[in-house]
C-alpha distance (Angstrom), angle and dihedral (degrees) to the residues before:
residue distance angle dihedral
X1 . . .
X2 3.85 . .
X3 3.78 126.5 .
X4 3.87 94.6 -103.6
X5 3.87 91.0 68.1
X6 3.82 97.2 52.2
X7 3.85 111.2 105.6
X8 3.66 118.9 -108.1
X9 3.78 91.1 -120.8
X10 3.79 92.9 59.2
X11 3.72 94.6 46.2
X12 3.91 88.4 51.5
X13 3.84 89.1 45.7
X14 3.89 92.9 51.7
X15 3.80 90.2 48.1
X16 3.83 92.0 55.5
X17 3.79 91.1 45.3
X18 3.78 89.4 55.1
X19 3.71 89.7 47.0
X20 3.82 90.6 56.0
X21 3.77 89.1 51.9
X22 3.77 96.3 44.3
X23 3.78 92.2 113.2
X24 3.75 89.7 72.0
X25 3.82 123.8 89.5
X26 3.72 114.9 -91.2
X27 3.80 93.4 -107.6
X28 3.81 96.2 51.5
X29 3.90 89.5 45.8
X30 3.78 89.0 54.2
X31 3.78 94.0 46.6
X32 3.86 90.5 50.8
X33 3.87 97.3 44.6
X34 3.73 104.9 31.2
X35 3.74 110.3 132.1
X36 3.81 91.1 1.5
X37 3.76 94.0 139.6
X38 3.71 92.8 49.5
X39 3.74 95.1 48.8
X40 3.72 93.3 47.8
X41 3.68 93.4 48.0
X42 3.77 90.6 52.7
X43 3.70 94.3 46.3
X44 3.75 94.5 50.6
X45 3.86 96.5 36.7
X46 3.83 92.4 97.5
X47 3.75 97.2 44.9
X48 3.78 109.0 39.3
X49 3.80 89.9 170.6
X50 3.80 92.5 60.9
X51 3.87 109.9 111.7
X52 3.76 119.0 -127.4
X53 3.84 114.9 -120.3
X54 3.82 126.3 -112.0
X55 3.90 104.8 -68.0
X56 3.86 90.5 -142.2
X57 3.94 93.1 53.2
X58 3.73 90.7 42.6
X59 3.81 90.7 53.1
X60 3.83 88.7 48.6
X61 3.86 89.4 53.6
X62 3.78 91.3 51.5
X63 3.89 90.4 48.4
X64 3.80 90.8 50.3
X65 3.72 94.5 44.4
X66 3.76 89.6 53.3
X67 3.80 91.7 47.8
X68 3.76 93.9 -117.3
X69 3.90 121.9 151.5
X70 3.69 122.7 -112.8
X71 3.78 115.9 -97.8
X72 3.79 120.0 -103.7
X73 3.76 111.1 -92.1
X74 3.87 96.2 -121.5
X75 3.80 93.8 44.0
X76 3.77 92.6 41.8
X77 3.73 92.5 53.2
X78 3.78 96.1 50.0
X79 3.73 94.5 40.0
X80 3.81 93.7 45.7
X81 3.82 89.6 50.4
X82 3.75 94.0 50.1
X83 3.73 90.6 41.4
X84 3.80 94.5 50.3
X85 3.79 91.7 47.6
X86 3.77 89.8 48.1
X87 3.77 91.7 48.7
X88 3.74 93.6 50.6
X89 3.73 91.5 50.0
X90 3.81 93.3 49.4
X91 3.72 90.6 47.5
X92 3.74 92.6 49.1
X93 3.80 92.0 46.1
X94 3.87 89.6 48.0
X95 3.79 90.7 53.8
X96 3.81 92.9 48.3
X97 3.78 90.3 48.6
X98 3.83 92.8 51.0
X99 3.86 88.6 50.8
X100 3.67 92.6 49.8
X101 3.80 94.4 45.5
X102 3.75 89.7 58.0
X103 3.85 87.4 73.5
X104 3.76 116.8 67.9
X105 3.80 93.1 -140.7
X106 3.76 90.5 49.1
X107 3.79 90.0 49.2
X108 3.82 91.2 55.3
X109 3.76 91.9 49.0
X110 3.91 92.4 50.6
X111 3.84 89.7 48.8
X112 3.85 88.0 53.9
X113 3.75 92.2 48.9
X114 3.82 92.2 47.3
X115 3.79 89.1 55.4
X116 3.85 89.7 50.4
X117 3.95 93.3 55.1
X118 3.87 91.5 105.7
X119 3.83 89.4 56.3
X120 3.82 90.2 48.6
X121 3.84 90.8 54.6
X122 3.79 89.8 56.5
X123 3.82 91.1 46.8
X124 3.74 95.4 51.4
X125 3.76 89.8 50.1
X126 3.90 89.2 51.7
X127 3.81 90.4 50.0
X128 3.83 90.0 51.2
X129 3.88 95.0 48.1
X130 3.80 92.3 45.3
X131 3.80 92.5 54.1
X132 3.81 89.1 46.9
X133 3.74 90.4 50.9
X134 3.83 89.7 48.9
X135 3.81 89.5 51.5
X136 3.81 88.9 57.6
X137 3.82 93.6 41.0
X138 3.75 92.3 -113.0
X139 3.79 101.3 112.0
X140 3.76 116.9 129.4
X141 3.74 128.0 169.9
X142 3.79 125.7 -54.4
X143 3.88 92.3 -48.6
X144 3.84 128.6 54.7
X145 3.75 116.4 -88.2
X146 3.87 96.9 -135.3
X147 3.73 143.8 23.2
X148 3.77 90.4 -103.0
X149 3.77 93.1 59.2
X150 3.78 92.1 45.4
X151 3.89 86.1 59.5
X152 3.77 92.8 49.1
X153 3.91 88.2 50.9
X154 3.79 92.6 49.5
X155 3.88 90.2 48.2
X156 3.80 90.6 48.3
X157 3.70 92.5 47.9
X158 3.80 92.6 50.2
X159 3.86 90.0 50.3
X160 3.79 92.5 46.1
X161 3.84 91.7 50.4
X162 3.71 93.8 48.3
X163 3.77 90.8 49.0
X164 3.75 90.7 49.6
X165 3.77 89.3 53.4
X166 3.82 88.7 52.4
X167 3.72 99.1 -111.3
X168 3.76 137.0 111.5
X169 3.85 91.5 53.6
X170 3.76 95.2 -50.3
X171 3.81 92.4 141.5
X172 3.87 92.2 59.0
X173 3.84 92.2 53.6
X174 3.80 99.2 42.3
X175 3.84 94.0 129.5
X176 3.74 91.6 50.5
X177 3.77 91.3 49.1
X178 3.77 91.7 51.3
X179 3.77 92.4 50.0
X180 3.80 90.2 44.7
X181 3.79 91.9 52.2
X182 3.85 91.1 48.9
X183 3.85 90.3 49.4
X184 3.79 91.6 47.2
X185 3.83 91.4 50.9
X186 3.80 90.4 50.0
X187 3.81 95.2 46.5
X188 3.75 97.7 41.2
X189 3.77 98.9 85.6
X190 3.96 95.7 47.5
X191 3.82 91.1 43.4
X192 3.82 90.9 51.6
X193 3.79 90.0 48.5
X194 3.75 94.4 49.3
X195 3.84 94.1 44.6
X196 3.74 89.4 49.9
X197 3.78 91.3 51.5
X198 3.83 90.2 48.4
X199 3.86 91.0 50.2
X200 3.73 91.6 50.8
X201 3.82 94.4 47.2
X202 3.75 91.7 48.3
X203 3.71 94.6 47.5
X204 3.85 94.3 48.0
X205 3.79 115.1 87.8
X206 3.69 114.2 -159.8
X207 3.84 110.5 -153.0
X208 3.70 111.1 -153.9
X209 3.70 109.9 -135.1
X210 3.87 110.7 -105.6
X211 3.76 108.6 -132.8
X212 3.76 111.6 -159.9
X213 3.66 105.6 -142.1
X214 3.83 111.9 -146.6
X215 3.78 110.3 -111.2
X216 3.70 113.8 -113.8
X217 3.84 103.9 -125.6
X218 3.87 94.7 173.4
X219 3.76 110.8 138.2
X220 3.78 133.9 6.6
X221 3.80 127.0 -38.9
X222 3.82 131.3 -164.0
X223 3.79 118.1 -169.1
X224 3.85 88.9 -19.3
X225 3.69 93.6 -52.9
X226 3.85 120.3 114.9
X227 3.74 116.8 -116.7
X228 3.83 114.0 -134.8
X229 3.79 98.6 -177.1
X230 3.74 141.5 3.5
X231 3.83 128.5 -139.5
X232 3.82 116.8 -160.8
X233 3.86 124.0 -158.2
X234 3.88 128.9 -171.8
X235 3.74 125.2 -128.9
X236 3.81 92.1 -82.4
X237 3.84 91.5 55.4
X238 3.75 94.1 -105.5
X239 3.74 117.6 144.0
X240 3.84 116.7 -112.9
X241 3.76 123.5 -149.9
X242 3.86 133.1 -152.5
X243 3.83 92.5 16.2
X244 3.88 116.1 167.8
X245 3.81 115.7 -139.5
X246 3.78 124.5 -159.9
X247 3.84 131.7 176.7
X248 3.84 125.6 -125.2
X249 3.82 89.3 -84.8
X250 3.73 94.5 54.5
X251 3.76 92.8 -106.6
X252 3.89 117.9 142.0
X253 3.84 114.0 -106.0
X254 3.78 113.0 -127.8
X255 3.72 131.1 -172.2
X256 3.76 99.3 -178.8
X257 3.74 140.7 38.8
X258 3.76 127.1 -131.4
X259 3.82 109.4 -78.7
X260 3.82 93.1 21.7
X261 3.78 115.7 150.9
X262 3.86 141.8 -168.0
X263 3.69 146.6 157.7
X264 3.79 113.4 -45.8
X265 3.88 93.2 -167.6
X266 3.62 131.7 38.9
X267 3.77 94.1 -109.4
X268 3.77 91.0 44.8
X269 3.78 89.9 -120.5
X270 3.80 87.0 137.1
X271 3.78 130.6 39.7
X272 3.77 130.7 -148.4
X273 3.81 146.5 177.3
X274 3.72 124.4 -116.1
X275 3.84 111.1 -109.5
X276 3.82 124.3 -148.9
X277 3.85 124.7 -137.1
X278 3.77 118.9 -101.5
X279 3.80 111.8 -126.9
X280 3.83 124.1 -147.1
X281 3.75 92.7 -100.6
X282 3.81 90.7 56.1
X283 3.82 95.7 -102.6
X284 3.74 123.9 130.5
X285 3.87 120.4 -120.1
X286 3.78 127.4 -163.3
X287 3.80 96.0 -171.8
X288 3.86 93.7 70.4
X289 3.85 108.3 107.4
X290 2.89 142.9 -114.3
X291 3.84 93.2 32.2
X292 3.73 120.5 -137.4
X293 3.86 126.0 -136.5
X294 3.80 129.7 -143.2
X295 3.70 123.6 -152.5
X296 3.86 116.1 -100.5
X297 3.80 124.3 -131.4
X298 3.86 119.4 -104.7
X299 3.92 89.9 -95.4
X300 3.85 90.5 53.4
X301 3.84 88.4 -131.6
X302 3.77 101.9 113.2
X303 3.91 141.7 -4.9
X304 3.79 113.9 -66.1
X305 3.85 109.1 -98.1
X306 3.73 110.9 -100.5
X307 3.77 95.4 11.6
X308 3.86 119.7 139.9
X309 3.82 123.8 -140.2
X310 3.72 110.4 -101.1
X311 3.76 127.5 -149.0
X312 3.76 117.9 -114.1
X313 3.84 121.3 -119.8
X314 3.77 112.4 -104.5
X315 3.83 119.0 -126.7
X316 3.83 89.5 -117.2
X317 3.74 136.0 2.0
X318 3.80 96.6 -134.8
X319 3.73 125.4 34.1
X320 3.79 125.8 -159.1
X321 3.75 114.3 -76.5
X322 3.82 118.1 -112.1
X323 3.82 117.6 -125.1
X324 3.79 99.0 -140.3
X325 3.75 93.5 -175.1
X326 3.80 94.6 54.8
X327 3.77 91.3 40.1
X328 3.78 90.9 57.1
X329 3.78 91.1 53.2
X330 3.89 103.0 36.5
X331 3.77 129.3 55.8
X332 3.77 123.9 -137.6
X333 3.80 87.9 -98.0
X334 3.84 93.2 58.8
X335 3.81 93.9 -104.2
X336 3.91 113.2 142.2
X337 3.81 109.6 -137.4
X338 3.69 127.1 -168.9
X339 3.79 127.6 -135.2
X340 3.74 95.5 -75.2
X341 3.90 92.3 46.4
X342 3.76 96.9 -106.6
X343 3.80 117.4 140.5
X344 3.70 113.6 -100.1
X345 3.90 104.0 171.6
X346 3.81 137.4 -20.8
X347 3.76 113.9 -115.0
X348 3.80 131.2 -153.7
X349 3.77 111.9 -59.5
């Protein structure tokens, strides 16, 4: 009698019996239930109306007849629950497969899926490792993010393949494998979606637009450094005050903008605002040097009420004296010129 002639009720009954005995080692379980379906089918062949006994009680009778101890209550409850769920899933799956195999097209699809089982063993390992990495916050795209996670994936794939082949204790954890397969099938689609999204986000480089701020060229600059004040000395090296400066186009030379501020004291303990000169017509001019500074209020918002503009300390009290005679005869490059401007001799440079 082959397996295809065994009634569905007997197959389901045998699965529940094995589930009730799932706490036993695989070898003892095989010894107790080997050929169970065939024996039951033969015993009940003559009386199809005869009801099958309770599978749990039947399993207890088999256990007692073999002289095996009763399982521990805590272990038995958990294992029986897992085994019962596994048996139900296997039975439901078997019925679905039988229904599909009745159709030639469905039979071909099932044969193809069976040939792809090794691939599924690797896929379920990948799902498990991806979820584990997500738990530790190390999930990346579809592939591991480091060599350590690659090793974890390879180890998980090896274990999954061996369990799929029925070795490495797979027969003793059949209920867990069934539940694991169901969980992997349910979680496969969302994991693929999230992994693909992570891959896209990691591969996309967002280039922030570079906004070239216009350089503020207001004022005077010397060697790239902004000049905040100008001190003028005459030919004898004496400082001049309230000197107006203009460029070659007649435009006023300014070193500061309205509202500009700086350190009022040497140690910057106080802050002040640059103050323009007041012209005879009442206008204000920013090209009169050296500029003065007026103390700022505590909030650094405006000049302090009643404060008077203060002169700024010059870099030195006496500047070098200009040799006007030599200046008239020697250019800045050290070339001695005659009265008409023709070169006479080259001096030391």
